[in-house]
C-alpha positions in Angstrom: -48.8 7.3 71.0 -46.7 5.1 68.8 -43.8 6.8 67.0 -43.8 4.7 63.9 -45.9 5.3 60.8 -47.9 2.1 60.7 -51.5 2.1 61.5 -52.5 -0.4 64.2 -54.2 -2.8 61.8 -51.2 -2.9 59.5 -48.9 -3.5 62.5 -51.2 -6.2 63.9 -51.3 -7.9 60.4 -47.5 -7.9 60.4 -47.6 -9.5 63.9 -50.0 -12.1 62.7 -47.7 -13.0 59.8 -44.7 -13.1 62.1 -46.6 -15.3 64.6 -47.7 -17.7 61.9 -44.2 -17.8 60.5 -42.9 -19.4 63.7 -44.2 -22.9 64.0 -44.0 -23.1 67.8 -45.7 -19.7 68.2 -48.3 -20.4 65.5 -49.2 -23.8 67.1 -49.6 -22.2 70.5 -51.8 -19.4 69.2 -54.0 -21.8 67.2 -54.3 -24.2 70.2 -55.1 -21.4 72.7 -57.6 -19.6 70.6 -59.3 -22.7 69.1 -59.4 -21.0 65.8 -58.9 -23.2 62.7 -56.9 -22.3 59.7 -59.9 -21.8 57.5 -61.5 -19.4 60.0 -58.2 -17.7 60.4 -58.0 -17.1 56.6 -61.5 -15.5 56.6 -61.0 -13.4 59.7 -57.4 -12.4 59.3 -58.3 -8.6 59.1 -61.0 -8.8 61.8 -60.0 -6.2 64.5 -61.2 -8.5 67.3 -58.9 -11.3 66.1 -56.0 -9.0 65.6 -56.5 -7.5 69.1 -56.6 -11.1 70.5 -53.4 -12.0 68.7 -51.7 -8.9 70.2 -53.0 -9.9 73.7 -51.6 -13.4 73.1 -48.2 -11.9 72.4 -48.4 -9.6 75.4 -49.1 -12.6 77.6 -45.6 -14.0 76.9 -43.0 -11.3 76.8 -40.4 -13.4 74.8 -42.8 -13.7 71.9 -43.8 -10.1 72.1 -40.2 -9.0 71.9 -39.4 -11.5 69.1 -42.3 -10.4 67.0 -41.5 -6.7 67.6 -37.9 -7.3 66.5 -39.1 -9.2 63.4 -41.2 -6.2 62.5 -38.5 -3.6 63.3 -40.6 -1.9 66.0 -40.7 -1.8 69.8 -42.8 -4.2 71.9 -44.6 -1.1 73.2 -45.7 -0.3 69.6 -47.6 -3.7 69.6 -49.2 -3.0 73.0 -50.3 0.5 71.8 -51.6 -1.0 68.6 -53.8 -3.4 70.5 -55.1 -0.6 72.7 -56.0 1.5 69.6 -57.7 -1.5 67.9 -59.7 -2.2 71.0 -60.7 1.5 71.3 -61.8 1.6 67.7 -63.9 -1.6 68.1 -65.7 -0.3 71.1 
């Protein structure tokens, strides 16, 4: 279980903001998912989208670590948040 006090959705929203705040990472995420900016705006709090974002970060460890550092948490916190979000969506 994560040791911080953020719930998984809040942590994932922070990861989304950190991802979109980095042009290279944002471009890669949008290209790989095929999601447009308007759809992203309407689905930003959608657990499925947030879990997909965290999986995207997990797929490239340097991004996972960079986002975790930007949020002041451990990379494992993001991995656990994704698992919790997916469990809650099932």
